[in-house]
C-alpha positions in Angstrom: 100.1 -153.4 33.2 101.2 -150.3 34.9 99.1 -149.0 38.1 96.6 -146.4 38.0 96.7 -143.0 39.3 94.4 -144.3 42.0 96.7 -146.9 43.3 98.1 -145.8 46.9 101.1 -147.6 46.9 103.8 -148.2 44.7 105.2 -151.3 42.6 108.4 -151.0 44.4 107.3 -150.4 47.7 105.2 -153.2 47.5 108.0 -155.4 46.3 110.2 -154.5 49.1 107.3 -155.5 51.6 106.9 -158.7 49.9 110.8 -159.0 49.6 110.8 -159.8 45.9 113.9 -159.0 43.9 113.0 -160.0 40.2 110.5 -158.8 37.9 108.7 -162.1 37.2 105.3 -161.3 39.1 105.2 -157.5 38.2 102.2 -157.5 36.7 100.4 -160.3 39.0 101.6 -157.7 41.9 100.2 -154.5 40.5 96.8 -156.4 39.7 96.6 -157.3 43.5 97.4 -153.2 44.4 95.0 -152.0 42.2 92.4 -154.7 43.7 93.6 -154.0 47.3 93.3 -150.3 46.8 89.5 -150.4 45.9 89.0 -153.1 48.4 90.0 -151.4 51.3 88.5 -148.0 50.0 85.0 -149.9 49.7 85.4 -151.3 53.2 85.6 -147.7 54.3 83.3 -146.1 52.1 86.0 -144.1 51.4 88.1 -142.8 48.5 91.8 -142.4 48.7 92.8 -140.3 46.0 90.5 -137.6 45.0 88.1 -138.1 42.0 84.8 -137.2 40.9 81.8 -139.4 41.2 78.4 -139.6 39.8 75.9 -141.2 42.3 72.3 -142.0 41.8 70.1 -142.2 44.7 66.0 -142.7 45.2 64.7 -140.3 47.6 63.2 -141.7 50.6 61.4 -138.7 52.0 63.9 -137.9 54.6 66.3 -134.9 55.0 69.5 -136.6 54.8 71.2 -138.0 51.6 74.4 -139.7 52.4 76.7 -139.9 49.8 78.9 -143.2 49.5 82.5 -142.1 49.1 84.3 -139.9 51.9 85.8 -137.4 52.6 83.7 -135.3 50.5 85.5 -132.4 49.2 82.8 -130.5 46.9 79.2 -131.1 45.4 79.5 -130.3 42.0 75.7 -130.5 40.8 72.4 -132.2 42.1 69.5 -133.2 39.8 66.2 -134.6 40.9 64.1 -136.2 38.3 66.3 -134.4 35.5 66.1 -131.0 36.9 68.7 -128.9 38.3 68.0 -128.9 42.5 69.8 -126.3 44.5 67.5 -126.4 47.7 69.9 -128.0 49.7 72.9 -127.5 52.4 76.1 -129.2 52.1 77.3 -131.3 55.1 80.6 -132.1 53.7 82.2 -133.0 57.0 79.5 -135.6 57.8 79.2 -136.8 54.1 75.6 -135.9 53.2 73.3 -133.2 51.7 70.4 -131.6 53.6 67.5 -131.1 51.9 64.3 -132.3 51.2 64.5 -135.5 49.1 60.9 -136.5 48.0 60.0 -140.3 48.1 60.7 -141.9 44.8 62.4 -139.5 43.1 65.8 -139.9 41.1 68.5 -138.0 42.5 71.7 -137.8 40.7 74.7 -136.3 42.5 78.0 -135.2 41.0 80.9 -134.7 43.8 84.5 -135.0 44.5 86.0 -137.1 47.3 89.4 -138.3 48.6 91.7 -137.7 50.8 94.8 -136.6 48.9 94.8 -135.1 45.2 96.7 -137.7 42.8 99.3 -134.9 41.7 99.9 -133.7 44.9 103.4 -133.3 46.4 102.1 -134.4 49.8 103.1 -138.0 50.8 100.0 -140.4 50.9 102.2 -142.4 53.6 101.7 -139.3 56.0 98.2 -138.5 55.2 96.5 -142.2 55.4 99.3 -144.5 56.4 96.8 -146.9 57.6 95.3 -147.3 54.1 98.8 -147.7 52.9 99.6 -150.4 55.3 96.0 -152.3 55.2 96.8 -152.5 51.0 100.3 -153.8 51.7 98.8 -156.3 54.0 96.4 -157.3 51.5 98.8 -157.7 48.7 101.2 -159.9 50.8 98.1 -162.1 51.8 96.9 -162.9 48.7 100.5 -163.2 47.3 101.6 -165.4 49.5 98.4 -167.4 49.4 97.8 -168.0 45.5 97.3 -171.6 45.5 93.6 -171.3 46.6 94.4 -173.5 49.8 91.4 -172.5 52.2 92.5 -175.0 55.4 95.7 -176.7 55.7 96.6 -179.0 58.7 100.1 -180.4 59.9 99.5 -183.2 62.2 100.8 -182.3 65.9 101.4 -178.6 64.8 97.8 -177.1 64.0 95.7 -175.9 61.4 95.5 -172.2 59.5 92.6 -171.0 57.3 93.2 -168.8 54.6 91.0 -166.1 53.2 88.8 -166.9 50.1 88.0 -164.9 47.1 90.4 -162.0 48.0 88.4 -161.1 51.3 90.2 -158.4 53.1 92.4 -160.1 55.7 91.8 -159.4 59.6 95.0 -157.2 59.7 93.8 -155.3 57.2 90.5 -154.5 58.4 92.1 -154.0 61.9 94.3 -151.1 60.3 91.3 -149.8 58.8 89.0 -149.4 61.8 89.7 -145.7 62.2 89.0 -145.0 58.9 85.7 -146.9 58.2 82.6 -144.9 57.8 79.3 -146.0 58.1 76.4 -145.1 55.6 73.1 -144.8 57.8 
């Protein structure tokens, strides 16, 4: 396995963070990087690396149509019940389209969202360092707690509870708090 173009940390950087010097678990670590990248982006309703999305919405009779991924860079097309629709205003900084979205209509929006282009020469660590650190936190938590233990007690010392089902660790959520977008 090799990392996709949407992974925001590299295998060597992650292995350095984990203090892993061999190649025995490279495929597992890559899988954890991909999972952590997706889960952190989902948690923030964002997209770290720019890409195109096609979303289907159902009109609710209101004027704002919120897009699921942020930051929104551009809107390529909008169709309402299969017909091209241009009677809207883009409010990209707010992540929504302003228009008349008739109740129960099918609205398909094609748009580009993300913080940085994949082939950009800019270092993603300088653009969204919190997201990179959150991904590393997730990978470390999941890699170091692979055996599925939920709670472990040591007599006289205390108890520790681990995440289940690859939930985001609290340390990652704390790092992402400033990037999290609310979908109204």
